[in-house]
C-alpha positions as CSV (number, residue, x, y, z in Angstrom):
1,M,-4.9,23.9,14.7
2,N,-5.1,20.8,16.6
3,A,-2.3,18.5,17.1
4,V,-4.2,16.0,14.6
5,S,-4.6,18.5,11.9
6,L,-1.0,19.8,12.1
7,L,0.4,16.2,11.3
8,A,-2.2,15.8,8.9
9,R,-0.7,19.0,7.0
10,I,2.7,17.9,7.4
11,L,1.9,14.2,6.1
12,L,-0.1,15.5,3.1
13,A,2.9,17.6,2.2
14,G,5.1,14.7,2.5
15,A,6.9,13.0,-0.5
16,F,4.9,10.2,-0.1
17,L,2.2,11.5,-2.0
18,V,3.6,11.3,-5.3
19,E,2.3,9.9,-8.8
20,P,1.7,6.7,-8.4
21,A,3.4,5.9,-12.0
22,A,6.3,7.7,-10.9
23,S,6.9,5.9,-7.3
24,G,6.2,2.5,-9.7
25,I,9.1,3.8,-11.8
26,A,11.5,4.2,-9.0
27,R,11.0,0.6,-7.2
28,A,11.7,-1.0,-10.8
29,Q,14.8,-3.5,-10.0
30,P,17.1,-4.9,-12.7
31,A,16.4,-8.8,-13.6
32,P,18.7,-11.0,-11.0
33,A,22.1,-11.6,-12.3
34,E,22.9,-15.0,-13.6
35,R,23.5,-17.8,-10.8
36,P,27.2,-18.1,-10.2
37,G,28.5,-21.7,-11.6
38,A,26.0,-21.7,-14.1
39,A,26.5,-24.0,-17.0
40,P,27.1,-21.5,-20.2
41,A,24.4,-21.3,-22.7
42,A,25.1,-23.2,-25.9
43,P,25.9,-21.9,-28.9
44,A,23.2,-20.9,-31.5
45,D,22.8,-23.7,-34.2
46,K,23.5,-22.5,-37.7
47,D,20.1,-23.4,-38.7
48,D,18.4,-21.5,-36.1
49,N,15.7,-18.8,-37.1
50,P,18.0,-15.4,-36.7
51,A,14.8,-13.7,-36.6
52,A,13.3,-15.8,-33.3
53,P,13.0,-13.7,-30.6
54,A,15.5,-14.3,-27.3
55,P,13.3,-15.6,-23.9
56,S,12.6,-13.0,-22.0
57,A,13.9,-12.0,-18.7
58,P,11.9,-12.7,-15.7
59,R,9.9,-10.0,-14.3
60,S,11.0,-8.3,-10.7
61,P,8.2,-8.3,-7.8
62,A,8.2,-4.6,-7.8
63,A,7.8,-4.4,-11.9
64,T,5.0,-7.1,-11.4
65,L,3.1,-5.2,-8.5
66,D,3.7,-1.7,-11.0
67,K,1.7,-3.9,-13.8
68,L,-0.6,-4.8,-11.3
69,F,-1.3,-1.1,-10.1
70,E,-1.8,-0.1,-14.1
71,R,-4.4,-2.9,-14.4
72,L,-6.1,-1.8,-11.2
73,A,-6.5,1.8,-12.5
74,A,-7.8,0.4,-16.0
75,A,-10.6,-2.0,-14.4
76,K,-13.9,-1.2,-15.6
77,T,-15.7,-3.0,-12.8
78,P,-15.5,-3.4,-9.1
79,E,-15.1,-7.1,-10.0
80,E,-12.6,-6.9,-12.1
81,A,-10.9,-4.4,-9.6
82,Q,-11.5,-6.5,-6.6
83,G,-9.7,-9.3,-8.2
84,I,-6.4,-7.2,-9.1
85,A,-6.5,-5.6,-5.5
86,R,-6.4,-9.3,-4.2
87,L,-3.2,-10.1,-5.9
88,I,-2.0,-6.6,-5.0
89,Q,-2.6,-7.3,-1.0
90,R,-1.2,-10.7,-1.3
91,R,2.2,-9.3,-2.5
92,W,1.8,-6.6,0.1
93,A,1.4,-9.5,2.8
94,R,5.1,-11.1,2.2
95,S,7.9,-9.3,3.8
96,G,10.5,-12.1,2.7
97,S,11.0,-13.4,6.2
98,D,9.2,-16.6,8.0
99,T,9.8,-15.0,11.3
100,A,8.1,-11.2,10.4
101,D,5.2,-13.2,8.5
102,L,4.4,-15.3,11.2
103,L,4.1,-12.2,13.9
104,M,2.5,-10.5,11.5
105,T,-0.2,-13.5,11.5
106,R,-0.1,-13.6,14.9
107,A,-0.7,-9.9,15.2
108,Q,-3.9,-9.7,12.9
109,T,-5.5,-12.9,15.0
110,A,-5.0,-10.9,18.0
111,M,-6.2,-7.7,16.4
112,K,-9.5,-10.0,15.2
113,D,-9.8,-11.3,18.7
114,K,-9.8,-7.9,20.4
115,Q,-6.3,-8.5,22.0
116,V,-5.0,-5.0,20.8
117,E,-2.6,-4.2,23.2
118,L,-0.9,-7.9,22.6
119,A,-1.3,-7.1,18.5
120,I,0.9,-3.5,18.9
121,E,3.4,-5.6,20.9
122,L,4.1,-8.1,17.8
123,L,3.8,-5.5,15.3
124,D,6.3,-3.3,17.2
125,R,8.7,-6.6,16.5
126,V,7.8,-6.4,13.1
127,V,8.5,-3.3,12.3
128,T,11.9,-3.5,14.1
129,L,12.8,-6.7,12.2
130,E,11.3,-5.6,8.5
131,P,11.6,-1.6,8.8
132,D,10.8,-1.2,5.0
133,W,8.0,-3.4,5.2
134,A,4.5,-1.0,4.5
135,E,2.1,-3.6,5.5
136,A,3.9,-3.9,8.9
137,W,3.3,0.1,9.7
138,N,0.2,-0.2,8.3
139,Q,-1.6,-3.0,10.2
140,R,0.5,-1.4,13.4
141,A,-1.6,2.1,12.2
142,N,-5.0,-0.1,12.4
143,A,-3.7,-1.5,15.9
144,L,-2.9,2.1,17.5
145,F,-6.2,3.3,16.0
146,L,-8.2,0.8,17.9
147,A,-6.5,1.3,20.6
148,G,-7.6,5.0,20.6
149,D,-4.2,6.5,19.6
150,P,-5.2,8.2,16.1
151,I,-1.5,10.7,16.4
152,R,0.7,7.5,16.3
153,S,-1.8,5.7,14.3
154,M,-1.1,8.8,11.8
155,L,2.7,8.5,12.2
156,D,2.7,4.9,11.2
157,I,0.4,5.4,8.3
158,G,3.3,8.2,7.2
159,E,6.0,5.6,6.9
160,A,3.5,3.1,5.2
161,L,3.3,5.9,2.7
162,K,6.7,6.7,2.5
163,R,7.4,2.9,1.5
164,E,4.5,2.4,-0.6
165,P,2.7,5.6,-1.9
166,R,-0.1,3.8,-3.6
167,H,-1.3,2.0,-0.4
168,Y,-4.9,2.6,-0.9
169,G,-5.7,1.0,2.8
170,A,-3.5,3.3,4.2
171,M,-5.0,6.2,2.3
172,I,-8.4,5.3,3.6
173,G,-7.2,5.0,7.1
174,L,-5.6,8.3,7.0
175,G,-8.8,10.0,5.6
176,T,-10.9,8.3,8.1
177,I,-8.8,9.5,10.9
178,L,-9.2,13.2,9.7
179,R,-13.0,13.0,9.1
180,Q,-13.3,12.0,12.6
181,Q,-11.4,15.1,14.1
182,G,-13.4,17.4,11.8
183,D,-10.9,18.0,9.2
184,D,-13.0,17.4,6.2
185,K,-11.0,19.1,3.7
186,R,-7.9,17.1,4.1
187,A,-10.0,13.9,4.4
188,M,-11.4,14.6,1.3
189,A,-8.1,15.2,-0.5
190,V,-6.7,11.7,0.8
191,F,-10.0,9.7,0.0
192,R,-9.8,11.3,-4.0
193,R,-5.9,10.3,-3.7
194,A,-7.0,6.9,-3.0
195,L,-9.7,6.6,-5.9
196,E,-6.8,8.1,-8.3
197,V,-4.8,4.7,-7.6
198,Y,-7.9,2.3,-7.1
199,P,-10.6,4.0,-9.0
200,Q,-13.1,1.4,-8.2
201,L,-12.5,1.2,-4.4
202,E,-15.7,1.1,-2.7
203,A,-15.1,2.5,0.7
204,G,-13.4,5.6,-1.0
205,K,-16.0,6.6,-3.4
206,N,-18.6,6.1,-0.6
207,A,-16.5,8.3,1.8
208,V,-16.3,11.2,-0.7
209,D,-20.2,11.1,-1.5
210,S,-20.3,10.9,2.7
211,L,-18.4,14.2,2.6
212,K,-19.9,15.9,-0.4
213,T,-23.4,15.5,1.5
214,D,-21.9,16.8,4.4
215,I,-20.0,19.7,3.1
216,D,-23.2,20.5,0.8
217,G,-25.7,20.3,4.1
218,R,-23.5,22.5,5.9
219,D,-23.1,24.9,3.1
220,A,-27.0,24.8,2.4
C-alpha cells in the first residue's frame, strides 16, 4: 500500500465522515443573549391577544447553514440545488475576520494567476489566523494539489472535513486525488458520500458514472 492509499484509509476511517444531519446538530448554537444594558421589554397590555405567538428568536448562522443543507439534499433540479449551493458557499467564504478574508481573496487571485507558491504562503497565514475555518484548509488543499503535493493536500482536506463534514467540494477533491492514484474503490466511496450531501452535484455524478465505466471495463 502506497503512502497516499494509507493516508486515504486513515482519513476515510476518521470522524469527519459522519452523517450530515448529526454534524449539523452538533454545530447548532443557542440564540445570542440580550445585549447588556438593553431596555427591558414593555409589559403586555391587558387587551393584547394572549394567543398571539411570541416573535421568534434570530436563527444562528449554524442553524441557517443546517437548513440550507436540508434544502440542498431535497432539491429536485440541478438549478434549484445550484442556487442553494451558492448560498452555502457564501457562508463558507466568510471567516469573521477581515484580515483573513482579505488574505483568502489574495490567495485565490494568486491561484488564478498560476502563482501557486504565493497562494500557499498566503493560505499558511490564513490557517494560522483562523484555524477553525474549514474553507481555509480546503483552499490550501487546492493550492497544494496544484503544486503537485497530493499527500499534504489530502491532509488539509482531512482538516477541512473535520471542521465541516458536509464539505462536498473537499470530498470531490479527495476523490480526485484517490482516482489519480488508482484507488478507485475509495474514490467511489468519497464521491458517493458527496452525493449524499449534494445529490444534484454534477461533478460527483460524472465522477461516479466515469468510475463505474472504468470498473466495468476492467471486470469485463
